[in-house]
LUMROMI-439489 format. One record per residue: x, z, y of N, C-alpha, C in turn; residue in three letters; residue number from 1. Coordinates in Angstrom, 1 decimal. Atoms other than C-alpha are relative to their C-alpha. Example, Ala and Ser with C-alpha at 12.3 -4.5 7.8 and 13.67 -1.06 7.14 Angstrom:
<nodes>
{{0.9, 0.0, -1.2}, {12.3, 7.8, -4.5}, {0.9, 0.0, 1.2}, ala, 1} {{-0.9, 0.0, -1.1}, {13.7, 7.1, -1.1}, {-0.8, 0.8, 1.1}, ser, 2} 
</nodes>
This chain:
<nodes>
{{-0.5, 1.0, -0.9}, {208.1, 224.4, 8.0}, {0.7, 0.8, 1.3}, met, 1} {{-0.7, -0.5, -1.1}, {210.7, 225.3, 10.7}, {-0.5, -0.7, 1.3}, lys, 2} {{0.4, 0.6, -1.2}, {209.9, 224.8, 14.4}, {1.1, -1.0, 0.4}, ile, 3} {{-1.0, 1.0, -0.3}, {213.3, 223.2, 15.0}, {0.8, -0.1, -1.3}, ile, 4} {{-0.6, 0.3, 1.2}, {214.9, 221.6, 11.9}, {1.5, -0.1, 0.2}, asn, 5} {{-1.5, 0.1, 0.0}, {218.7, 221.2, 11.1}, {0.5, -1.2, 0.8}, glu, 6} {{-0.4, 1.1, -0.9}, {218.7, 217.9, 13.0}, {-0.2, 0.3, 1.4}, lys, 7} {{0.4, -0.3, -1.4}, {217.5, 219.6, 16.2}, {-1.3, -0.6, 0.5}, gly, 8} {{1.2, 0.6, -0.4}, {214.1, 218.0, 16.1}, {-1.1, 1.0, 0.0}, lys, 9} {{1.1, -0.9, -0.1}, {211.0, 220.0, 17.2}, {-1.1, -0.5, -1.0}, leu, 10} {{0.9, 0.3, 0.9}, {208.6, 220.1, 14.3}, {0.3, -1.2, -0.9}, phe, 11} {{-0.5, 1.2, 0.7}, {210.7, 217.3, 12.7}, {-0.4, -1.3, 0.6}, gly, 12} {{0.5, 1.1, -0.6}, {209.3, 214.9, 15.2}, {0.8, -0.6, 1.1}, leu, 13} {{-0.6, 0.4, -1.3}, {211.2, 214.8, 18.5}, {1.1, 1.0, 0.3}, ile, 14} {{-1.1, -0.8, -0.4}, {214.5, 216.0, 19.7}, {-0.3, 0.9, 1.2}, asn, 15} {{0.4, -0.9, -1.1}, {214.2, 219.0, 22.1}, {0.5, -0.5, 1.3}, val, 16} {{-0.5, 0.5, -1.3}, {216.4, 217.4, 24.8}, {-0.9, -1.2, 0.5}, val, 17} {{0.8, 1.1, -0.4}, {214.3, 214.2, 24.6}, {-1.4, 0.5, 0.5}, asp, 18} {{1.3, -0.5, -0.3}, {211.1, 216.3, 24.8}, {0.1, 0.5, 1.5}, leu, 19} {{-0.2, -0.5, -1.3}, {212.4, 218.0, 28.0}, {0.1, -1.2, 1.1}, leu, 20} {{-0.1, 1.1, -0.9}, {213.3, 214.7, 29.6}, {-1.4, -0.7, 0.2}, val, 21} {{1.3, 0.6, 0.0}, {209.9, 213.3, 28.7}, {-1.0, 0.8, 0.8}, leu, 22} {{0.9, -0.7, -0.8}, {208.1, 216.2, 30.3}, {0.5, 0.0, 1.5}, ile, 23} {{-0.5, 0.1, -1.3}, {210.3, 216.0, 33.4}, {-0.5, -1.3, 0.7}, ala, 24} {{0.6, 1.2, -0.5}, {209.4, 212.3, 33.8}, {-1.4, -0.1, 0.3}, ala, 25} {{1.4, -0.1, -0.2}, {205.7, 212.9, 33.4}, {-0.3, 0.9, 1.3}, ile, 26} {{0.2, -0.9, -1.2}, {205.9, 215.7, 36.0}, {0.3, -0.8, 1.3}, ala, 27} {{-0.5, 0.7, -1.4}, {207.7, 213.4, 38.6}, {-1.1, -1.1, 0.2}, ile, 28} {{1.0, 1.1, -0.2}, {205.2, 210.5, 38.0}, {-1.3, 0.6, 0.4}, val, 29} {{1.3, -0.7, -0.4}, {202.2, 213.0, 38.2}, {0.1, 0.5, 1.6}, gly, 30} {{-0.1, -0.5, -1.4}, {203.6, 214.5, 41.5}, {0.0, -1.1, 1.0}, gly, 31} {{0.0, 1.3, -0.9}, {204.2, 211.0, 43.0}, {-1.5, -0.5, 0.1}, ile, 32} {{1.4, 0.5, 0.0}, {200.6, 210.0, 42.0}, {-0.9, 1.0, 0.8}, gly, 33} {{0.8, -1.0, -0.7}, {199.2, 213.2, 43.4}, {0.3, -0.1, 1.5}, trp, 34} {{-0.3, 0.1, -1.4}, {201.0, 212.7, 46.7}, {-0.7, -1.3, 0.6}, lys, 35} {{0.5, 1.2, -0.5}, {199.8, 209.1, 47.0}, {-1.5, -0.1, -0.1}, leu, 36} {{1.4, 0.2, 0.2}, {196.2, 209.3, 45.7}, {-0.9, 1.2, 0.2}, phe, 37} {{0.8, -1.2, -0.1}, {194.9, 212.9, 46.1}, {-0.4, 0.2, 1.5}, ala, 38} {{0.5, -0.3, -1.4}, {192.9, 213.9, 49.2}, {0.9, 1.2, 0.4}, ala, 39} {{-0.7, -1.1, -0.4}, {194.7, 216.4, 51.4}, {-0.7, 1.3, -0.4}, pro, 40} {{0.5, -1.2, 0.6}, {194.2, 220.0, 50.1}, {-1.0, 0.6, 1.1}, val, 41} {{1.0, -0.6, -0.9}, {192.5, 221.1, 53.4}, {-1.3, -0.7, 0.0}, ala, 42} {{1.3, 0.8, 0.0}, {189.9, 218.3, 53.2}, {-0.7, 0.3, -1.3}, glu, 43} {{0.6, -0.3, 1.2}, {189.3, 219.1, 49.5}, {-0.7, 1.4, -0.1}, ala, 44} {{0.5, -1.4, -0.1}, {188.9, 222.8, 50.2}, {-1.2, 0.2, 0.9}, val, 45} {{1.0, -0.3, -1.0}, {186.9, 222.8, 53.3}, {-0.3, -1.4, 0.8}, ser, 46} {{0.5, 1.2, -0.6}, {184.9, 219.9, 54.9}, {0.5, -0.1, 1.5}, pro, 47} {{-0.4, 0.3, -1.5}, {185.9, 218.3, 58.3}, {-1.2, -0.2, 0.8}, gln, 48} {{1.2, 0.2, -1.0}, {183.5, 218.4, 61.3}, {0.5, -0.5, 1.3}, val, 49} {{-0.4, 0.6, -1.3}, {183.6, 216.7, 64.6}, {0.1, 1.1, 1.1}, glu, 50} {{-0.2, -0.9, -1.1}, {185.0, 218.4, 67.6}, {0.0, -0.8, 1.3}, met, 51} {{0.1, 0.8, -1.2}, {184.3, 217.2, 71.1}, {0.6, 0.9, 1.1}, thr, 52} {{-0.7, -0.8, -1.0}, {186.7, 218.4, 73.9}, {-0.1, -0.8, 1.3}, ser, 53} {{0.0, 0.6, -1.4}, {186.1, 217.8, 77.6}, {1.3, 0.4, 0.7}, val, 54} {{-1.2, -0.4, -0.7}, {189.4, 217.7, 79.4}, {0.0, -0.6, 1.4}, met, 55} {{0.1, 0.4, -1.5}, {190.0, 217.3, 83.2}, {1.5, -0.1, 0.5}, arg, 56} {{-1.3, 0.1, -0.7}, {193.1, 215.9, 84.9}, {-0.4, 0.3, 1.4}, ile, 57} {{0.3, -0.3, -1.2}, {192.8, 217.7, 88.1}, {0.8, -0.4, 1.1}, arg, 58} {{-0.7, 0.5, -1.1}, {193.8, 216.2, 91.4}, {1.0, -1.1, -0.4}, gly, 59} {{-0.9, 1.2, 0.4}, {195.2, 212.9, 89.9}, {0.3, -0.8, 1.3}, ala, 60} {{-0.6, 0.8, -1.2}, {197.3, 210.9, 92.5}, {-0.7, -1.3, 0.0}, thr, 61} {{0.6, 1.3, -0.1}, {196.0, 207.6, 93.7}, {0.7, -1.0, -1.0}, pro, 62} {{-0.8, 0.8, 0.9}, {198.8, 206.0, 91.6}, {-0.6, 0.1, -1.4}, phe, 63} {{0.6, -0.2, 1.3}, {197.5, 207.6, 88.4}, {-1.3, -0.5, -0.2}, met, 64} {{1.4, 0.5, 0.1}, {193.9, 206.7, 89.1}, {0.0, -1.4, -0.1}, val, 65} {{0.0, 1.4, 0.0}, {194.8, 203.1, 89.8}, {0.6, -0.4, -1.4}, ser, 66} {{-0.5, 0.3, 1.2}, {196.9, 203.1, 86.6}, {-1.0, 0.1, -1.2}, glu, 67} {{1.0, -0.2, 0.9}, {194.0, 204.5, 84.6}, {-1.1, -1.1, 0.0}, leu, 68} {{1.0, 1.1, -0.2}, {191.6, 201.9, 86.1}, {0.6, -1.3, -0.5}, ala, 69} {{-0.7, 1.2, 0.4}, {194.1, 199.1, 85.2}, {0.1, 0.1, -1.6}, arg, 70} {{-0.3, -0.1, 1.4}, {194.9, 200.4, 81.7}, {-0.9, 1.2, -0.6}, asn, 71} {{1.0, -0.9, 0.5}, {191.7, 202.1, 80.4}, {0.4, 0.6, -1.3}, asp, 72} {{-0.4, -0.7, 1.2}, {192.5, 204.7, 77.8}, {-1.1, 0.2, -1.0}, gln, 73} {{1.1, -0.2, 0.8}, {189.0, 204.7, 76.3}, {0.3, -0.7, -1.4}, thr, 74} {{-0.2, 0.5, 1.3}, {189.2, 204.2, 72.5}, {1.3, 0.1, -0.6}, gly, 75} {{-1.3, -0.2, 0.6}, {192.8, 205.0, 72.1}, {0.1, 1.2, -0.8}, lys, 76} {{-0.3, -1.2, 0.8}, {194.1, 207.4, 69.6}, {1.0, 0.9, 0.8}, lys, 77} {{-1.0, -0.8, -0.7}, {196.0, 210.4, 70.8}, {1.3, 0.1, -0.9}, leu, 78} {{-1.3, -0.1, 0.7}, {199.7, 211.0, 69.8}, {0.5, 1.5, 0.1}, val, 79} {{-0.7, -1.4, 0.0}, {201.4, 214.3, 68.8}, {1.3, -0.2, -0.5}, ser, 80} {{-1.4, 0.3, 0.4}, {205.1, 214.1, 68.7}, {0.2, -1.5, 0.0}, gly, 81} {{-0.2, 1.5, 0.2}, {205.8, 210.6, 67.3}, {-1.0, -0.6, -1.0}, asn, 82} {{1.0, 0.4, 0.8}, {202.6, 210.3, 65.3}, {-1.4, -0.1, 0.5}, asp, 83} {{1.4, -0.1, -0.4}, {199.0, 209.3, 65.9}, {-0.7, 1.0, -0.8}, phe, 84} {{0.8, -1.0, 0.6}, {196.5, 212.0, 65.2}, {-1.4, -0.4, 0.0}, val, 85} {{1.4, 0.3, 0.3}, {192.8, 212.0, 64.1}, {-0.7, 0.4, 1.2}, asp, 86} {{0.6, -0.3, -1.2}, {191.7, 212.2, 67.7}, {-0.1, -1.3, 0.9}, ala, 87} {{0.2, 1.3, -0.9}, {190.3, 209.4, 70.1}, {-0.6, 0.3, 1.2}, thr, 88} {{0.6, -0.2, -1.4}, {189.5, 209.2, 73.8}, {-1.4, -0.8, -0.1}, ile, 89} {{1.4, 0.6, 0.2}, {185.7, 208.6, 73.6}, {-0.5, -0.5, 1.3}, asp, 90} {{0.6, 0.5, -1.4}, {185.0, 208.3, 77.4}, {0.9, 0.6, 1.1}, his, 91} {{-0.7, -0.4, -1.3}, {186.8, 208.6, 80.8}, {-0.9, -0.3, 1.1}, met, 92} {{0.8, 0.2, -1.1}, {185.2, 209.0, 84.1}, {0.9, 0.6, 1.2}, glu, 93} {{-0.7, -0.4, -1.2}, {186.8, 209.3, 87.6}, {-1.1, 0.7, 1.0}, ile, 94} {{0.9, -0.7, -0.9}, {185.1, 211.9, 89.9}, {0.8, 0.4, 1.3}, gln, 95} {{-0.6, -0.6, -1.3}, {185.7, 213.3, 93.4}, {0.8, 1.3, -0.3}, asp, 96} {{-0.7, -1.2, 0.2}, {188.3, 216.0, 93.6}, {-0.3, 0.9, 1.2}, tyr, 97} {{0.5, -0.9, -1.0}, {187.0, 219.0, 95.5}, {1.0, 1.2, -0.1}, ile, 98} {{-0.9, -1.2, 0.0}, {189.4, 221.7, 96.6}, {-0.4, 1.0, 1.0}, gln, 99} {{0.4, -1.0, -0.9}, {189.0, 224.9, 98.5}, {1.0, 0.0, 1.1}, gln, 100} {{-0.9, -0.1, -1.1}, {190.4, 225.0, 102.0}, {-0.5, 1.1, 1.0}, val, 101} {{0.2, -1.0, -1.0}, {190.6, 227.7, 104.7}, {-0.3, -0.6, 1.3}, thr, 102} {{0.3, 0.5, -1.4}, {188.8, 226.9, 108.0}, {0.7, 0.8, 1.1}, thr, 103} {{-0.5, -0.7, -1.1}, {190.0, 227.9, 111.4}, {-0.5, 1.4, 0.2}, ala, 104} {{0.5, -1.3, -0.1}, {187.7, 230.8, 111.4}, {0.1, 0.9, -1.2}, asp, 105} {{-0.4, -0.9, 1.1}, {189.0, 232.2, 108.1}, {-0.9, -0.2, -1.2}, gly, 106} {{0.9, 0.1, 1.2}, {186.2, 231.0, 105.8}, {0.6, -1.0, -1.0}, arg, 107} {{-0.4, 0.9, 1.0}, {186.9, 229.3, 102.5}, {-1.1, -0.9, -0.4}, ile, 108} {{1.0, 1.0, 0.2}, {185.0, 226.1, 102.0}, {0.5, -1.0, -1.1}, val, 109} {{-0.3, 1.1, 0.9}, {184.9, 223.3, 99.4}, {0.1, -1.3, 0.9}, asn, 110} {{-0.2, 1.3, -0.8}, {186.3, 220.0, 100.8}, {0.5, -1.1, -0.9}, ala, 111} {{-0.2, 1.3, 0.8}, {186.5, 216.5, 99.3}, {1.4, -0.4, 0.4}, leu, 112} {{-1.4, 0.5, -0.2}, {190.1, 215.4, 99.0}, {-0.1, -1.5, 0.2}, asp, 113} {{0.2, 1.4, -0.3}, {190.4, 211.9, 100.6}, {0.7, -1.0, -0.9}, pro, 114} {{-0.8, 0.9, 0.9}, {192.9, 210.5, 98.1}, {0.1, 0.4, -1.4}, ser, 115} {{-0.1, -0.5, 1.4}, {193.1, 212.6, 94.9}, {-1.4, -0.1, -0.7}, lys, 116} {{1.2, -0.1, 0.7}, {190.5, 212.4, 92.2}, {0.2, 0.8, -1.3}, lys, 117} {{0.0, -0.5, 1.3}, {189.5, 214.2, 89.0}, {-0.2, -1.0, -1.0}, asp, 118} {{0.3, 1.0, 1.1}, {189.6, 212.3, 85.7}, {-0.5, 0.9, -1.2}, val, 119} {{0.6, -0.8, 1.1}, {187.3, 213.7, 83.1}, {0.1, -0.9, -1.2}, val, 120} {{-0.3, 0.6, 1.3}, {188.3, 212.8, 79.5}, {-0.8, 0.7, -1.1}, val, 121} {{0.7, -0.7, 1.2}, {186.1, 213.4, 76.5}, {0.7, -0.6, -1.3}, ile, 122} {{-0.8, 0.3, 1.2}, {188.1, 213.5, 73.2}, {-0.8, 0.4, -1.2}, val, 123} {{0.5, -0.3, 1.2}, {186.6, 213.3, 69.8}, {1.0, 0.1, -1.0}, lys, 124} {{-1.0, -0.1, 1.1}, {188.5, 214.6, 66.8}, {-0.7, 0.7, -1.1}, ser, 125} {{0.5, -0.6, 1.2}, {188.0, 216.2, 63.4}, {0.9, 1.4, -0.3}, lys, 126} {{-0.6, -1.2, 0.4}, {188.8, 219.8, 62.4}, {-0.6, 0.6, -1.2}, val, 127} {{0.5, -0.7, 1.2}, {188.3, 222.0, 59.4}, {-1.1, 0.9, 0.4}, thr, 128} {{1.1, -0.8, -0.3}, {184.9, 223.6, 59.4}, {0.3, 1.5, -0.1}, lys, 129} {{-0.2, -1.5, 0.0}, {185.0, 227.3, 60.4}, {1.4, 0.4, 0.4}, gly, 130} {{-1.4, -0.5, -0.3}, {188.7, 227.2, 61.6}, {-0.1, 0.9, 1.2}, thr, 131} {{-0.1, -1.0, -1.2}, {189.6, 230.1, 63.9}, {1.0, -0.7, 1.1}, pro, 132} {{-1.0, 0.5, -0.9}, {192.3, 227.9, 65.6}, {-0.2, -1.6, -0.1}, thr, 133} {{0.2, 1.5, 0.0}, {191.0, 224.3, 66.3}, {1.3, -0.6, 0.7}, pro, 134} {{-1.2, 0.7, -0.4}, {193.9, 221.9, 66.8}, {-0.2, -1.5, 0.1}, lys, 135} {{-0.2, 1.5, 0.0}, {194.6, 218.3, 67.8}, {1.4, -0.2, -0.1}, ile, 136} {{-1.4, 0.0, 0.2}, {197.9, 217.6, 66.4}, {0.5, 1.3, -0.2}, gly, 137} {{-0.5, -1.4, 0.0}, {200.0, 220.7, 67.0}, {-0.5, 0.9, 1.1}, thr, 138} {{0.4, -0.8, -1.2}, {198.2, 221.8, 70.1}, {-1.4, 0.7, -0.3}, gln, 139} {{1.2, -0.7, 0.1}, {195.5, 224.5, 70.0}, {-0.9, -0.5, 1.0}, glu, 140} {{1.0, 0.5, -1.0}, {192.2, 223.4, 71.7}, {-0.9, 1.1, 0.2}, val, 141} {{0.9, -1.0, -0.4}, {190.4, 226.1, 73.6}, {-0.3, -0.2, 1.5}, arg, 142} {{0.3, 0.1, -1.5}, {188.5, 226.1, 76.9}, {0.9, 0.9, 0.8}, ala, 143} {{-0.8, -0.8, -0.9}, {190.7, 227.2, 79.7}, {1.5, -0.3, -0.2}, gly, 144} {{-1.3, 0.3, 0.3}, {194.0, 226.0, 78.1}, {0.4, -1.3, 0.6}, arg, 145} {{-0.5, 1.3, -0.4}, {196.2, 223.2, 79.3}, {0.3, -0.8, -1.2}, thr, 146} {{-0.1, 0.8, 1.1}, {196.6, 220.2, 77.0}, {0.8, -1.1, 0.4}, phe, 147} {{-0.8, 1.2, -0.3}, {199.3, 217.4, 76.9}, {-0.8, -1.2, -0.6}, ile, 148} {{0.8, 1.1, 0.3}, {197.0, 214.4, 76.8}, {1.0, -1.2, -0.1}, leu, 149} {{-1.1, 1.2, 0.2}, {199.2, 211.5, 75.3}, {-0.6, -0.9, -1.0}, lys, 150} {{0.3, 1.1, 0.7}, {198.4, 208.1, 74.0}, {1.3, -0.8, -0.2}, thr, 151} {{-1.2, 0.9, 0.2}, {200.9, 205.3, 73.0}, {0.5, -0.4, 1.4}, asp, 152} {{-0.5, 0.5, -1.2}, {201.2, 204.4, 76.7}, {-0.3, 0.8, 1.2}, asp, 153} {{0.4, -1.0, -1.1}, {200.1, 207.4, 78.8}, {0.1, 1.4, -0.4}, phe, 154} {{-0.1, -1.3, 0.3}, {200.8, 211.0, 79.1}, {-0.1, 0.8, 1.3}, glu, 155} {{0.2, -0.9, -1.1}, {199.7, 213.8, 81.4}, {-0.5, 1.4, -0.5}, thr, 156} {{0.5, -1.2, 0.3}, {198.6, 217.4, 81.4}, {-1.3, 0.1, 0.5}, thr, 157} {{1.4, -0.1, -0.3}, {194.9, 218.1, 81.4}, {-0.4, 1.5, -0.3}, ala, 158} {{0.6, -1.3, 0.3}, {192.8, 221.4, 81.5}, {-1.2, -0.3, -0.9}, asn, 159} {{1.1, 0.1, 1.0}, {190.3, 221.9, 78.7}, {-1.1, 0.7, 0.7}, ile, 160} {{1.2, -0.7, -0.6}, {186.9, 222.5, 80.3}, {-0.9, 0.5, -1.1}, asp, 161} {{0.9, -0.5, 1.0}, {184.9, 222.8, 77.1}, {0.4, -0.5, -1.4}, ser, 162} {{-0.3, 0.4, 1.5}, {185.1, 222.6, 73.3}, {-1.3, 0.2, -0.7}, val, 163} {{1.2, -0.2, 0.9}, {182.1, 221.9, 71.0}, {0.4, -0.5, -1.4}, asp, 164} {{-0.3, 0.2, 1.4}, {182.6, 222.1, 67.3}, {-1.3, -0.1, -0.8}, ile, 165} {{1.3, 0.2, 0.8}, {179.8, 220.7, 65.1}, {-0.1, 1.2, -1.1}, ala, 166} {{0.2, -1.0, 1.1}, {178.3, 223.3, 62.7}, {-0.1, -0.5, -1.3}, lys, 167} 
</nodes>
């Protein structure tokens, strides 16, 4: 028995061109199904753990503080670019803003600013367990870095005070 007969059929059953079209169609349908229904590769390979980031908006102006009091951001998802990310503002707290000033005799002392405030924001998100570069959206999250804190109706720059990744 020949593999391809004189009529161009593979094993006498199916035309070679028809077989290639059938394989291509199955591959396309399989690819679309994989994209729609399969878990992301990162989640399948490595589990996700919770990351808690404490961020501080230092010296927020009275206007910003009143806007945050009017439009509480607690519970809102963060935005990266034009998309929501898997990160939520868990808690916000307004604290006194303390700055260092120089006295008349040259000493440096802590002084309470009469109008500005610090806004402490706790953000909960998910990261891949054991990642060396924890991120929220496209921004790396490490204590000491600045972070663009952005929701659907608010955006400012914050300093990251601490990062805690669950084990």
